[in-house]
C-alpha positions, 0 to 999 in steps of 0.5 A, a space after each residue: 977571903 977568896 971564898 967570901 969574895 966568891 960568895 959576895 960576887 954570887 950574891 951580887 949576880 943574883 941581885 942583878 938578875 933579880 933586878 933585870 927580871 923586875 925591870 923586864 916585868 915592869 915593861 908593858 904595852 902602854 910604854 910602847 904606846 907612849 913612845 909611839 906618841 898616839 896623839 901625833 899618830 891620830 892627828 896624822 891619820 885624819 889627814 891620811 884618811 882625807 887624802 884617801 877618801 878624796 882620791 877614791 871620790 875623784 877616781 871613782 874607785 870600787 868600794 871593795 878596792 877602797 876598803 882593802 887599800 884603805 886598811 893597808 894605807 891607814 894601818 901602815 901609816 899608823 905604824 910608820 908614824 909610830 915607828 918614827 916617833 919611837 926612833 925620835 924618842 931613842 935619839 932624844 933620850 939624852 935631852 928629854 929629861 930636861 923638858 917637863 913634857 918629856 921627862 916622864 917618857 919610858 926612855 927617860 925613866 929607864 923602863 925602856 932601854 935604848 935597845 928596846 926603843 930602837 928595836 921597836 922603832 925599826 920594827 914598826 917602821 918596817 911593818 908600816 912600810 910593808 903595809 903601805 907597799 901592799 896599798 901601793 908602791 908610791 904610798 910606801 915610797 912617800 912614807 919612807 921619804 917622810 920617815 927619813 926626813 923626820 928621823 934623819 934630817 930633823 931628829 938627828 940633824 937640824 933639831 939641835 943645830 938650826 931654827 930651820 928645824 921647824 921647816 924641815 920637820 914640816 916636810 915630814 908632817 905634810 906627807 900623810 895626805 899624800 900617802 893616803 892619796 897615793 894609796 888609791 891614785 899613785 899619779 897624785 892629782 894636783 889636789 893631793 899636792 894642795 893638801 900637802 901644801 896646806 899641811 906644810 904651811 900649817 905646821 910652822 905656826 902650830 909648832 912655833 906657838 908650842 915653842 913659845 909655850 915651852 921656850 924655857 924647856 927648849 932653852 934648857 935642852 939646848 934646842 935652837 927653836 926660834 923663840 929661844 934664838 930670836 925671841 918672842 917678837 920675831 916668832 910672833 911675826 913669823 907665825 902671823 906671816 905663815 897664817 896669812 899665807 895659809 889663807 890663799 893656800 887653803 883656797 887652792 882647792 876652792 873647787 871643793 865648793 862654796 861651803 868649804 871655801 866659806 869655812 876656809 876663809 872664816 877659819 883662816 881670817 879668824 886665826 889671822 885676827 887672833 894672831 895679829 892681837 898677839 902683837 899687843 898681847 900682854 901675856 905672850 905665853 897665854 896668846 901662844 896657848 890660844 894660837 896652839 889650840 886654834 891651830 888644832 881646831 883649824 886643821 881638824 875642822 878643815 880636813 873634816 870639811 873636805 870629806 863632808 862636802 864630798 859626801 852630799 
């Protein structure tokens, strides 16, 4: 019997080794791209670039300096954001299977192990910080602060404990334009803080609209998003108040010119009017989807205009 047991154990070991090798082979760079959340990375790079470009414009920095600094700042930002997203995947791997939009992540399917995800997240974050430091120590400092807020204060703490998680996450999401500006001008002109404030106020209505669309998934995962805890009516009023507050905040940089100011007013009031219609909407989730899409267009157009009006 002992000989049979030995043979059986050997066969089992060989099977385990073969399975491990197959698992290793199945991992590809696309899996790491997936946990990097490239959509989030790209949208944040738009605001990082805006901060970088505007700082270069107002400081009249030399082109060669801007190009090199810009490379370090944008690449570093991309890596530190990707690293933060990967660490968020690592932290949330116990609940992601409960949500439709996250159930197919490599961390849920088992394609990427917790160790692989953690190692990649830390490596990308460290590399990103080093590149930001090459741009300027202030850019690296702001990047690390944003990473800490997103990973520790948001992902590890408030996301699962309070409806204020959206506010906490908004601090992290608002730092990219500060990073871009600090790469060129570590002194951070008031314009830089205006960009930060616009990003900070923009995020709650954006993510609360998303939370309304995915309310059942958040409820299943036990995440206390505002629609889960307080319902749609309270959430809709919160969204409207934030959109209303964003209009005067967007005018803090009215010095950018008439074109920017008019566009900011049209975009802001258009969003507010659409938001107010939600108070009588028959289909709350359809309204939330419209608000979510509008928020993406609002941010992209507004920050693109900030750059465009300074090019002519």
